[in-house]
Steps between C-alpha positions, in 0.01 A plus 500: 500500500160337488199704423335342803746674729426865371194553686684415832786718392265789415328456835829532688606799301161665576524413883847657497362819333210520734742464792717782379208737527570489881832700429524869515329724398188299482539287829214261410629281789198270500578392155797296642248251652402351174829548340711322776233243579481402141881482457552280811223268387632477157866416621348225737322340205834469315650144471855603431740773622539651158126533464489670838776737397315578173179571699687765702679620195177561303359671805809710529478607136157654547601663837816650347333622168245690707743608772788600275320630190637849564861376418399536135472884536878525537546359154251741355701816613724436188231314305687523165788290655358303759114498453492146355663374825208623726281186467814270514618671810182469693432137405873422553503643850178337584616167370835542695328603823252213451772247573466588873140400553581205270764390749265539790250290309762229431635510854137461652473189277820360628412576863148334456656184348747486792279576799140509373384803709143565583304733271546786738871407520522513118372864505742591767803331342420680169479829679850433654642397163350813321686721777817301440476563120453872559810500708701315236366740240631796712869405430550246211634654188534831687133466625175640425267520797243706332130454586570283821170374624518715808450815275143399448426656844655848459156636486485417876776647706364288782544160334853581365627557856548123511792556272685654794501162673476244233632690197349510156546125445326403824200741418486349154501148646201575719328668200546198272406251785167680568433544129547135438259385769196487263674197334392300799147513352637339180689234699175367639582605847136559585330850493509539868861417555612705196279787605655488854855523377417776259341686789806461718724621207296804440496570880882489484512806290233675703732442796799636294308792418417562864858441604623743227243769613641484842856524374417799295325667786813453711732642242623862526361749259794747537697684241869591490551852638588778257483279182255567234555309175380609147458210266523606129292288257551651146322238305747504216415234241774239473521541107578874566725470797832448320444704182802736481299809408269447792726372783594855626136605500411199708757619770367851484143385533586305826690819639183699438288242685758504786466870540121520499377708801374317800349597846808352663825475301639157440835407650589228252402450139487154349486403133451161348738246352711637221308825522806667375568343164882595521811375663449739787830418663686640199265813454609774734327773295168305500532431870569873567163589318322234689623637824251780464227238583679388823327636819714697735705278719331207326546262211397382166501128476466357149566201287743525206727284302860496604823391313859471570800360339680200679859432507484296174346792323151353472202710549288384800139622531281511803144571576530731807356728749675838572447746790590862392537782736441874446872528382416255215728248656419122508525412853394137474429235239343157490546267197239250432607152604223262367462577116213388271601238252460621141380838650832609630736249382499205263597166666754300298545793271774326309245232396185693493501767228230704654513874612349595835178692505621813697690776330866471403693199368711453811365243765447638855749357745386385853596757763705450816420826684352468851118471501443696818579864453495780772433858336473828664152577664380151452503173698717219342313357196529180296511562125328249279461564116195366308452141552750452772196558735336177388766269654387430866817375672738695278331828556560472872868429478643829639847583621311677807144553555354787315201706605323490161524366151524722191369319182564691186348330186390568136183302441444709178614188315170340599254772428156506661478138589482278814889483497560819716216404740674151551839683553345733758348187677850344534616832672223486748581141593872603556394780714318258732778231503764745589296749719630796288319772294546473127513813287435402135563755226399406153518669163145432389376372836408363734696708728404451865607540874440171686532491886678244686182270525434509138238766486512741198506832659499710176520419131501647140286301257641302213539687184470847652744798525537656845696547818428347827616673819495273800669456847717199547339235731718348774634152510388246758713483802582145453556289180216241458580120529518455109720803469741353763502129396403518130429172325601279805147579585382385163665153533381450856157550371553264202616229736213549741260511216630182338490303831156628573376408146647155509350394848199273433250476772461148646164311464242621746423249784147376510366537866432145647179406681 
């Protein structure tokens, strides 16, 4: 590495870090303008594809370090064993995710050498390539579509309505395109032409806001009849959650919170992911005690680990959701399908001598139970555990259309950081894409009830103990386009964007005479 190159690298890292300030919870969206414009300009100046890749990679490193810093908190829960890995995990994740903007940069360089698009075309092409890289990131190596660009807009329910039609990748594509337009000033397009392009781009988002406002106004604000949910947020610190001498006390605490008096008695009680730190399916006495917290003719829905022995005598563990009735019977179970690498299982365990971060030595196993569950007194629900809600297309794959989404999570791993805010933002976008309300219950927060157009109807703050009694919003009558067609829409937009970006306007004719 040449010393002369470090100022440029540091500048790109800084641009990425500035751009990440647009993410939840800060939502400093205008910081994307210098960040994206600077990145596009830097890529265009590169003479070789590998230099263009590295420009995107250095930018992605800064973007990821700021956007994913909260990951380090998980390693500090058991600091004696894993604390030394906290900075390694943050930088490692940021470096890995930086490959995707790096690929977008290299691809822009290749397209520019092949077709030589106009300056505006380069901006559009880069936005398309950024969206394509986000889509690839959503599935490669099990996927990690955290902090998709669309989530910068979750402070505005109006603008995120666009995700119902173009999905998160389409909204992210438009965001990057508009944010990159100030690069036209750097390309020598002339102040008037560059200003006109930027004004049109900003007007696009004004139009999106207006269209979103009208869509929200037309959405029903009805609630499901005779359903009153109580969300229980006990705020149990992760380092205390699995201590043997405290576990039963944690359950009792949540039972007491479930039974707190209210003006209108809840019909269904909901606890968070692994709220019961026992193998509840094999603990009938504990279930019998917990039944005291079940409302009459209602249910207690809770997260808990589950284990069973297969035909080979091997113990299989699952991260599960159980529904328990007043007779202490488990009447329905959902086992988490999409597990967190290193958090819930260790990939290539025969090679990697590394224990998972969650309690217990046995890896969790991906579930095969139906995702859509029908429970007494409730409309059909789709169960998603923890980060299953961050996967756009996967979250919408149902056996039949549910009427709401139940997302249980345990963000206690990440403390009072931006991580839980970003997780909540993903749930908001899923609600818009699918036209379904999302009920999110978290151990330490943020628990929330989100309606079918992505508005947060009620919530409990991060790091607070409390209960939240809420009605259940109704689903939209019809599934929005992205919910119906999924990423087929993404690829139509990518093709249209590439074609539009690669079209060069012909020379203007000079009027004769």
